[in-house]
C-alpha positions in Angstrom: 111.7 82.9 91.2 112.0 84.8 94.5 109.0 85.0 96.8 108.3 87.1 99.9 105.7 86.8 102.6 102.9 89.4 102.2 100.2 89.4 104.9 99.0 85.8 104.9 100.3 85.1 101.4 103.4 84.5 99.4 103.9 86.7 96.4 106.4 86.7 93.5 109.0 89.3 94.2 110.0 89.8 90.5 106.5 90.6 89.2 106.1 94.0 87.6 103.5 95.9 89.7 101.5 99.1 89.0 100.1 101.0 91.9 96.9 102.9 91.3 95.9 105.7 93.7 92.6 107.4 93.6 89.5 108.6 95.4 87.4 106.1 97.5 84.3 108.4 96.9 83.9 108.0 93.1 81.0 105.7 92.4 80.3 103.1 89.7 79.1 104.7 86.5 81.3 107.8 86.9 83.4 108.3 83.8 86.6 108.3 85.9 85.6 105.0 87.5 85.1 103.5 84.1 88.4 104.9 82.9 90.4 103.4 85.8 88.6 100.1 85.3 89.6 100.0 81.6 93.2 100.9 82.4 93.4 98.1 85.0 92.0 95.6 82.6 94.8 96.5 80.1 97.4 96.2 82.8 96.3 92.7 83.6 96.2 91.7 79.9 99.9 92.6 79.8 100.6 90.3 82.8 101.4 93.1 85.2 100.2 93.0 88.9 98.2 95.8 90.3 98.3 97.3 93.8 95.6 99.5 95.4 94.3 100.5 98.8 91.8 97.6 98.5 88.8 99.8 99.3 85.8 101.3 97.4 85.7 103.9 94.6 88.6 104.0 92.2 90.4 101.2 94.2 87.4 99.0 93.5 87.4 100.0 89.8 91.1 99.1 89.5 90.8 95.8 91.2 87.6 94.9 89.3 89.1 95.8 85.9 92.2 93.9 86.7 90.2 90.8 87.6 88.4 91.0 84.3 91.7 91.2 82.4 93.7 88.6 84.3 91.6 85.5 83.2 94.4 84.5 80.7 97.3 85.9 82.6 99.1 85.2 85.8 98.8 88.7 87.1 97.6 89.4 90.7 95.5 92.1 92.3 96.9 93.2 95.6 95.1 95.4 98.2 96.7 97.3 101.1 93.8 97.9 103.4 93.7 100.5 106.2 91.7 100.5 109.4 89.8 103.8 109.9 87.5 105.2 112.5 84.8 105.0 109.9 85.3 101.5 108.6 86.3 101.4 104.9 84.8 98.3 103.2 87.3 96.1 101.4 86.3 95.4 97.8 85.7 91.8 96.7 88.1 91.7 93.7 91.4 91.2 95.5 93.6 88.1 95.1 95.9 89.2 98.0 95.4 91.6 100.9 97.4 93.0 103.7 95.9 95.1 106.6 97.5 98.2 108.1 96.8 100.3 111.2 99.0 103.3 110.2 99.1 105.2 106.9 102.8 105.6 107.2 103.5 101.9 107.2 101.0 101.4 104.3 102.7 104.1 102.2 106.0 102.4 102.7 104.6 99.1 101.5 103.2 100.8 98.4 106.6 102.1 97.6 108.3 98.8 98.1 105.9 97.1 95.7 105.6 99.7 93.0 107.5 99.7 89.7 105.1 102.4 88.4 102.5 104.6 89.9 99.3 105.9 88.4 97.6 108.7 90.2 93.9 109.1 89.3 91.7 111.9 90.6 91.3 112.1 94.4 91.4 114.2 97.5 93.9 114.7 100.3 95.0 111.0 100.6 95.6 110.7 96.9 97.6 114.0 96.8 99.7 112.8 99.8 100.4 109.5 98.0 101.5 111.4 94.9 103.9 113.7 96.8 105.3 110.8 98.9 106.2 108.9 95.7 107.7 112.0 94.2 109.8 112.9 97.3 111.2 109.3 97.5 112.3 109.5 93.8 113.8 113.0 94.5 116.0 111.7 97.4 116.8 108.4 95.6 115.2 106.2 98.1 113.4 104.5 95.3 114.1 104.2 91.6 113.1 106.8 89.0 109.8 105.0 88.5 107.2 106.8 86.3 104.5 108.7 88.3 101.6 109.0 85.9 99.0 111.7 86.7 95.9 110.7 84.9 93.1 113.2 84.2 92.6 116.9 84.2 92.8 117.4 87.9 96.6 117.5 88.1 97.6 120.1 85.5 97.1 123.0 87.8 99.0 121.3 90.6 102.0 120.8 88.4 101.8 124.5 87.3 101.8 125.5 90.9 105.0 123.4 91.6 106.7 125.0 88.5 105.6 128.5 89.4 106.5 128.5 93.1 108.7 125.8 94.6 110.7 125.3 91.4 111.1 129.0 90.6 112.3 129.7 94.1 114.9 126.9 94.0 113.2 124.7 96.5 113.7 121.8 94.1 115.5 121.1 90.9 113.9 120.7 87.4 115.2 117.1 87.2 113.2 116.2 90.3 110.1 116.4 88.1 111.4 114.4 85.1 109.6 111.2 86.1 106.2 112.9 86.3 104.0 112.2 83.3 100.6 113.8 82.5 98.2 111.3 80.8 95.0 112.6 79.3 93.4 109.1 79.5 94.0 105.4 80.1 95.5 104.9 76.6 98.2 107.4 77.2 98.9 106.0 80.6 99.1 102.5 79.2 101.7 103.6 76.6 104.0 104.8 79.4 103.4 101.6 81.4 104.2 99.3 78.5 107.5 101.1 77.8 108.5 100.8 81.5 107.4 97.2 81.6 109.5 96.4 78.5 112.5 98.1 80.2 111.9 96.0 83.3 111.8 92.7 81.4 115.1 93.6 79.6 116.7 94.4 83.0 117.1 98.1 82.2 118.8 100.0 85.0 115.8 102.4 85.2 113.3 99.7 86.1 114.8 98.1 89.2 113.0 96.2 91.9 112.4 98.8 94.6 112.6 96.4 97.6 116.4 96.4 96.9 116.7 100.1 97.1 114.0 101.5 99.3 115.2 102.2 102.9 112.8 101.6 105.7 
């Protein structure tokens, strides 16, 4: 089993990892918070690692849910924290953390670690993370990992992409083939389980990104 040094920790390089992006502003008790927490719990129960920004909001929901589901599994909860002018508090549910000073370096690390990406509702940062993952699959710097847009927020954005950049030839239809719209956590989990099964079987479409991503 290969290992790599991650912050102050050693992590297993061959674990399947799901990155969850989402707003830091959504509070406990919000339906979206609960939805992300349920999804993360299911991810842990399937022995998949989870990666978030390690902060509050939906990041906390994901790490918390994963902690609840990982009691009987060997899955780990990773946080990629960022230093901001207004300090963002790290949530307490992380098994492993790594701190960053720059968003660009942090985004690169997300992409190295990710075998699948779930994008929950969020603002500018979440939208940037979605487009960064999409662009890297477009230019083949990472594998064709599923990018799962969960919730109603993203439908209009996809319509905009189809109606303007796609129609004008600024990208090709196949550039969008790895985007999935998931109504809820159950639909998202179906996609993740299929991808995880492909990964375990050594399918060519579920490679380990650290071998392919160029920094």
